[in-house]
N, C-alpha and C positions, 0 to 999 in steps of 0.2 A: 309030496303034491303041493301046489301052493294054493293058498288058499282064492275063490274067486270073489272079487268085490263088486256086488250088482249095485246098479243107481237103486237110490231109496224108493223110487215108485216101483221097482220089481220087487221089492222084499214082500216077505210074507204081511199081509195086511192084518191077520187074525192076532198077529202078537203085539200090535199098537193098539188094539181094541182091550185085550186082556190088561196091559199095564193100565190102560185109561180107568178099565173097570174097578181094578185094584185099589187105584188113589181112591174112587169115587167112595169105595166099599169102606176102605180105613178110615177116611175124613166123615163118615157118618156114624162110625163106632166110637171115633174120637169124641165128636158131639154129645153122644149119648152118654158116654162115661163123664165127660166135663159136666154133664147136666146135673148126674146123680152127685158129683162131688159138691158142686155147687149148691143143691138143694139139701143133700142131706148130711153134710158133713160140716166141722167149724171150720174147715179152708176155706168155705166158700164166702164166709161173714165179713173178711176183711177186704176180698176182691169186690164185693158187692158194695160194701161202704166204699171204697175207693173210685167206684163206678157212679155211685149217687153222688159222692164230693164233687168227681169232675163234672158231673152234668148240673151241680148247683153252680160252680163257678163260671161254667161254660154259659148257662142260661142268664146267670146275672150280668155277664159282661157284653150279653147282646141286648144292645139299646132299646129295640121295640119290644122285646119280652120283658125287660126290665120296667120299662114303662106302663105295660099291661099289668105287671103284677103289683106296682104302686098302685095304680087306679083300683084295683079289685081290693087292696087292702084297707085302703081309704073309706070304700063302699062297704065294707065286711063282707065281699062276697070271697075274700080269700083270708081264710081264719087262723092260717098259721106262714111263718117265714122259717124256710129251714136254717140248721144249724150250719156254721161254716166246717170247713177241713179241721182237723185236730191241730194242723200246722200252723193255724192261724191264733194260737193261744195268746200270744203276746203281739198281736198285730196294730201296728200304728200306721195307718193309712199315708200319712204326710212325711214319715220318716222310715219308708223303706228302703233300706241299703241297695236293695236290686235296682231299683230306677234310679237312685240319687247317685250311685256308683258312674253313672255314663254322663253325668253332667261336669260343668267346668271346675277346677278344684282352685281357682283364682280367689282369693279372699273366704274360703270356705264356702263357697257357694252350695256346693254339693251338698254339704251337712245340715243346711238350713231346711226349713220345711218346703217341701215340693208336691203339692197336692194333687190327686188324680183327680178327673174331672167324674163327677157323679156318674155317668152312663160308664165308665171304666172301673167303677168298683163293684165287686159282687153285693149283692142284698141278701146277707145272712147274718145270723147271730154267733157272736165269739164265744167259743165254748171254753170252761176253766180248764186247768190242767188236772193232770192225775193225781188223785189226792189230797185237791184242794180241800182247805178248811175254812171256816168262819174266822177272820181276821182275830188276832189276839187285841184284846182292848186297851185304848188308853188309859194310863199313862206305863203300864208293862211293856205296851209295844215300841216304847222307844228304846227298850233294851233287848227284846227278842220278839221274834215273829217265826211263824211256820216253815220249814223249810221247803215243804211241799208245795206252798204256794207260788213260790217263783224257784225251782230247783236249778240255780243256776251258780256254782262254784267258783266261776274265774276270779271273781274280785277276793273272796275269801282266801283263795290259793295266792294271790299275786299279793294282796294289802295286809294279810293276817298279821304279818309280823309289824305292821305298822299300827296297829290296834283299829283296824276300821271293822273288821267284821271275823267272825269265825263260825265252824260249823259245831253244834255240841246237841248230840243226840237227835230229837226231831226238829230243833230250831237252828236258825241263826241267831249270834249273840253278837250282841254292838258293844264293845267296851268303849265307845265314846272315841277313839283315837282318829288320827288324819295325817299324810303324809309329813305335815309342818308341825304336827302337835301329837306324836306318838303317845305321849303320857298321858294324853286326854285334853277333851274339848274345855273341860272345867277350868283347868290351870292356866289354859292358852287363854280364854276368855277373861279371869283373873288378872292375867298379866297386861291384856290390851286395857283391862278397867283403869288401870293407873294414868291413862289418858285420855280415856273415852267414858264420858259420864252416862254409863249404862244404870245403874240405879236411881237416878234421880226424874225420870219419865222426859228428859229432853232428846234421849234417842228411842224412838218408838219401830219404825218402817227400816228394814235392811235388807238387802239383795247380796246372797252368796254365789259369786259368779265361779262354775265348774267345782260344784259342790261336793262331788264323791255321795257318799250317802247320807250327807247331810247333819250329821252329827252336831256341826258348829251351830247351825239353825235350829236342831232340836236342843240344846242346851242353853242357847239364849233365851228359851221361852220361860225359863226361869227367872229373868232379868225384866219382863215383861217387854223384851223385844220380839215383834213379829218378823222372821224373816224369810222372805220368799228365794228358796234355792234353784239353781239352776246347773244343767248339764247339757250337753249333746247326747243323741244316741250314738254311742262308739264302740272301740271294742270292749269296753266294760259295759254292756249294752243295759244293762239293768239297774245302774245307780239311783237312778230317779224312781223307777219302779220300788227298789228297797226302800228310799226317804217316804214315799206315800205309803208305802204298807207299814210302815214304822208310825204312821200318823205325823209327820212333818210336812209341812207347805212346801210344794215341789213342782217343777214345772219342767218340759224338756225342750231346750232352747240351744241357738249357737248364736254367737256374736261373730257375724261374717260382713255380708254386705249391706244388712238394711239395719234400720234402725228397731231397738229391742221394742216388743210391744207395751210400753208405760208411757205415760205424758212426762213432761218436762218435770223436773224437780221432785221426784215421788220419795226419793229414798234419803233418810237421815243418816243412814251409814251404808258404805258399799266395801265389800270384801273378797279378795281372792288368795286364797291358799294355795300356792302352787296351780293356779288356773289355766296357767302356759298361753295366756291372751298375749300376742305382742302388741304391748299397748301404744308402743312408738312406731310402730310400721305404718306405712302409705300416709306418711307426713302427720305422724300421731292421731290417725283418724279415729281408734279404738278409744283412746284415752279422751279425745273430744265427746264422743258419745258416754263415757262414762262421768263425763262433766255434765253432760245434758241432764242427766236422770238425779244427780246428786244436789240434793239441796243447797242452795247457800248455807254457810255456815257446817255443812254435813262434815262426817270423816271418811276418808279414804284409807283402808289397809290392804297393801302386799306384802303377802309373805313367803318367801321362795324366789326363784329366779325373775328377774335378774338383779334382786335386792343383794348386793356384796357378795354377789354369787362368783364361784371359780370361771374363769374363761369368759366373763360377761361383763367386763369392765367397762365398755362401751354401751353396751345395751342399758345398763345400770347410770351411766354417766347422762344417756340420753333421757332416760325417764326423769332423772331428776330435774334436766332441763325444761322439759315440756311443764313439768308441775311448776317450775319457777314463773315460766310464761306466762301462765294461766293465775299466777299469783298465790298457789298452793304454799300454805305453812308447812313446812316438813316439822312435825312435832316431835318425833322420835326414831331413831334407827337403832335398833337392837337386834343384834346378829344378821338373820336375813328377813327381818319385819320391819317394815318401814309405816310410819302413820302420817297422814295428810290432814290439814283441815281446808277446806274450800272460804274463798272470800264471800262475803257479804254483798258486794257489788262490783261494777265492772270497771271503774276509776282505774285500778292497776294495770290493765291488760295493754301492752302496746301490740302495736301489728308488725313492728320489725321484730321478728325472731327466726331462729335457724330452721324453724319447721314452717314458714310462711302462712301461720294461722292468721286469720282475720275473724272480725266478728261476722255472724250471719247478718243477713240483710234483715231490716225492721220488718218487713213484711212475713218472713217465714213463721208459720206457726211450730215451734218447738215441741209441741203435744201431739201433733199429728205423727203417729209412728204405725200404722197399718201398712205392710208392704212398702214401706217408705225409703227410699235408697239413703245409704249414710249420707252426710255431708261433711265435707271437710271446713267446716267453717263452727266459731265457738257461739254456743248460745247466750244471747244476751239475759242476763238475770233480770234487766228492766221491761223483756219479753211478755213474761207473767204479770199483767198488769194488776199483782195482789200480793201481800206480805207471805212470803212462803218459808223465810229463813228460820232453821233451827236455833233456838232460844228464845224467838221473838213469837212464833205461833204457840199455843197453850202446850204445857206439858201435857202428857200420859197420866190419868184419862181424860182430863177434864176436854181435850181437843175430840173427843168420841162424840160429845153431846153438843158442841158449841160450834155454830155456823162459822165454817172458816172462810177467810177473805177472798178465796175464789168462788164463791158463791155469792159473791156481788155483782160478777162479770155477767150472770144470767139474770134474765127478766124474772121480778120478784124472788129472786134466789134465795134470800136469808129466810123470808116466809115459806116458800115451799119446801125448804130443808127443815124447819122445823114443825112444819105440816108432815113431811114424810117421816121423821123420826116416830112422833106419835102415833101414826097411823101403823107402823110396822109394830111398835110395841103393843097394839092392841091385837094385832092380827098373829103374831105370833103365841102370844098370851092362848087365844084362840085356838091355834095350832096344838098346843100341848095341852090343853084341858077337853077340848071337843074332838079332837080328828085322830086320835092314836097315832101320832106320828114318830114318836120315841126320841123326840128332841129332849133334850136335857137328861138324857141316859147316858150310861157308858157305851150303848151300841152304836152311837153317831159319834164319830170323829171328823172325818173329812169331809167337808160340805161346800157343795158350788150353787153359786146364785148365778142364773145364767142371764139375769136381764136386770143388774144391781141398781140401776138409778144413782142415787145419793149412798148406796151402802145401808138403807135403813134397816132391812131384814138381818144382816149381820151384826149390826149394832146393838139389834135387839137382844143379840145371844149371848151377850157379853159375859154374862154369867154362867155359861154352859163351856163344858170341858171340849169345845170344839175349835177348829179354825174354819175361815170361809174364805174361798176363792170368789171375788168378786168380777163378773164377767160384763164388761161395755159391750155391746154390739158396736162393730166398727163403724158400721153407716149410721147411727144414732148420735145425740147431742153428747158431746165429750165432756161425761162428768168424774172421769176416773181422777181426773187430780184432786177433786173435792173429796174421794174415798181415801186417798193418800192423805191427805192433810188431818182426816180423823184419826189417821192411825191402822188402817185396815188396809190391806192388800188386793190386788185384783190385777186386770190386765184387758187389751184390746183384741177383740176376735170378732169373725164374721160366721156364723152359724150355717151358713151353707157349705163349710167347710168342716172336715174333722177336726177334734181338739187337739193340741200335741201332749197327750198323756199316755200311759200304758192302760191297757184295759183292767178294769175291776180296781179303780182307785180311789173312788168315791163313796161314802156311804150315804148321801142324802145329796139329790139333784133339787134345788127349787127354782121355778120360772113364773115370772107372772107375764102374763101378755105373749104366749107363745107363739101364736101367730104373727105377732109384729116381727120376730126374727126372721121370718123366712120372706116378708115382704119387700118390695122395691121402695126407697124412701119416696114419700108422697103420693104411693100408687096403691091400687088395690090388687095388682098382679103379683103373683110369686116369684120370686128367683129361684126356689127350690122346693122342697115336698117336706109336709111333716112326717112321712113315713122314713126318709131318709134322716132327719133328724132325731126322730125316737130311737132308731136303729142306734146312731151313735151313743145316744145318752145310755142306752143299754149296755154299749161297748165298755163305757166308763164306768157304770156302775157296777158296785160289789155284789155277788150275789147276796140276797135276802135285803139288799138295799133299799131305800126310798126315794119315790118321786111326788112332788107335790107342785100342781099344775093350776094355775089361776087363770081363767080366760071366759071369753063368752061362752053361754050354755051350747051353743052349736058345733063350737070348737073342742070344748070337752066332750061332746059327743063322738066327734070323729076321732078324738086323743084315745076315748075309751075302744073303739073298733081297732086302732093302731095298736094299742096296750094288750089288748087280749093275743093279737097275733104275734107278738114278740114274746107271751109266755109271763105277763105281769098280771096279779090280781090287782082289782081296782076296787075302789067305793068312791062314790060321787056325794059331795054334800054341799049344802047351802053356806054362802059367804057368813062370814059373822054379823052380827046383827047389827053393827054400828055403820056398815059399810052401805053405801047406798048406790053400788057399782052393779051394773049388770052381769053378775059372775057366778060361776060354780068354781067349785074346788076339785079337782080329781087328786086322791091318794091313792098311789100304785106302790107294789111292791115287786120287785125281782125275785123270782122262783129260783130255787139253787136247783138247777137241773145239770145232768151231766150227759157227755156223749156215752152210747154202748160201748163196751168194752171193747168190741170189734171194730168201732171206727177208730180208736186210739192206737192201734197196733200198725 
C-alpha cells in the first residue's frame, strides 16, 4: 500500500511541539555546561581573554567611547587603561602592513608611514612578548641580545651565512657581518677609511640607508662617527628592532614619495650597502634627495648593485652619469664599492644633462621635510645661507659646543645657543645628582629627547655611554640643522602621530614642555590629547625605562594622573635651584608587567 501524503496543516501538531521543546531543552543544557566549563576549568581562560581583548579593541575604536575614556583618564576618574591583545606585541601604528598593502605601489608609497587617525586606534598598552627580559646592557649588547625579546628567526635563517646574526643558546649573536662585508664591518670600515677621514674628527654624522641589523653603524661608533641607520618594515620585519635592541641608533623609514625627515646638509657621510634604492629612477629623484641631505664636501658610498654588477651595466653607467652631472668626484671604485665626494659649491652644475635636472627655485626651503613631496630639482648649496661644508665647520668634538653658522640665521641665535648649552649642563647635573634618573649608568643606552631645540640636553650627556635621538616637532622652529651641525642626530616628527619605531626601543624619554607638543601653533587649542601622547611614549619605552617631563605644575599634575593609568610609578620634584621658570619635574618609571598566561595563548 502506498503512503498517504497529507498537507502540512493536517499533520500531527504534537510532533512539531515536541521537536521545538527538545531544541529548547538541549540549548538550555548546552548553556549550563558551557557556563561550568568557562567558570570552573582552564579552558575558559583564553576564551574569556579573547572576549575581553575584542571588547578593548571595539570600544577603543568607537570614537565616542574613546573620547569619554580619554576625558576620564585626564581627570583621574578612570584609573587604568587596559592592555592590548598579545598579538600587538610588535605593533607600529603607522607601519601596519594590512592597511598599507591596499595603497599604491608607485615609488613605494605603500611602504612609507601611513598613520591612522587617533579615533581609529585602540587606546591600550602594548604588552611585552612571552619571556621578555631586561635588555642586555651596552656595550655587550652590540654583540648579543636575548632571543626571547624578539623571537623572530627569519633574518638569522636567511642571512646567517653572511655574518648578520645567528642563534646561540638563549641569545642572538651578531658577528658584525653584512651582505657586502661578510668578513665583518671592521675590515670593511678600515678599507673605506683609506679614502674617507674617519679618524680625524672631520666625519661625524652618517646616514646608513637600508641598514639591515645596523652592524655598520654600530662599529663606526668606535671611530666617533655617529650613524643613524634606517630601513623599512619589510619581509625582514625586525631589522630596526634588532638594531635598537643592540643599542645602535636606528629608525623605521622608507625612501619613497616624500623627503626624508631631515634638514638639508645634515650628514657628513651617507652609505648604501646593497640598500637596493634605485638612485637613478624617476629622473634621478632619489639621488637628488641624497644630494639634499649630504653636506658640501661630504662622502657618498654605494656598495653593491649597480656598481660594476653583472647585468646592470646600464644602471651603473646611469649612476655615474648623474653623479657627474652633480659634479661629484669619483674617488674610488674597488670591486662593487664606489666612493664619491660632493662638491662644495654650485658653480659646476649644468642644467643641460640627460636627466633633465635643474636647480631648485631660490624660494625653495630645502630643510622643510615633513610630509613634503620629493622634488626633482637639485638643492642649491647657497640656499642654506650659512657655512655647512665638511672640512670648514669645526671638527669633532669642538663642533659640539661652538655655535654653528646656522644659529646666525635665527634672532640672537649665538647668544641663545650658548645660554641653552650652559642651562642643560646644569639641568643634567641636577638630574643625575638629585632625581635618581639612572643617567650615567649602564642601565641607560637609548635616549629620546622629544622636544630637543638646539640639542643641549644631548650635548650635556657627551661623557655618558648613550646616544640621543633629538626630535624637533614638525610645527616648531626648524632648529634641527643646528643639531646636525653640532655632530648630533635627530629628525622631524609631529607628536600628534605615532613615532616610527618598534615597541620597547628606548631606555629613557625626556621632554621639556610636553603640552607644547599637542598645541596648535600660536594657539591655546589642542590638536590632540595628552593621553594618546603618553600611551605612545609607553609603547616606545622599554619595561623599567625612565621618563623625565618638565612643564608647568598644572600640566605635571595632569601627567601624573595619566602616568598612573598607564602603570608608571611617579615622583614629582622641584626644578633645579638655578632655574627661574615656573616648572615642576616628573620622573616616572614604566613597570615591568606581563599579560596573564591565559591571554598569551
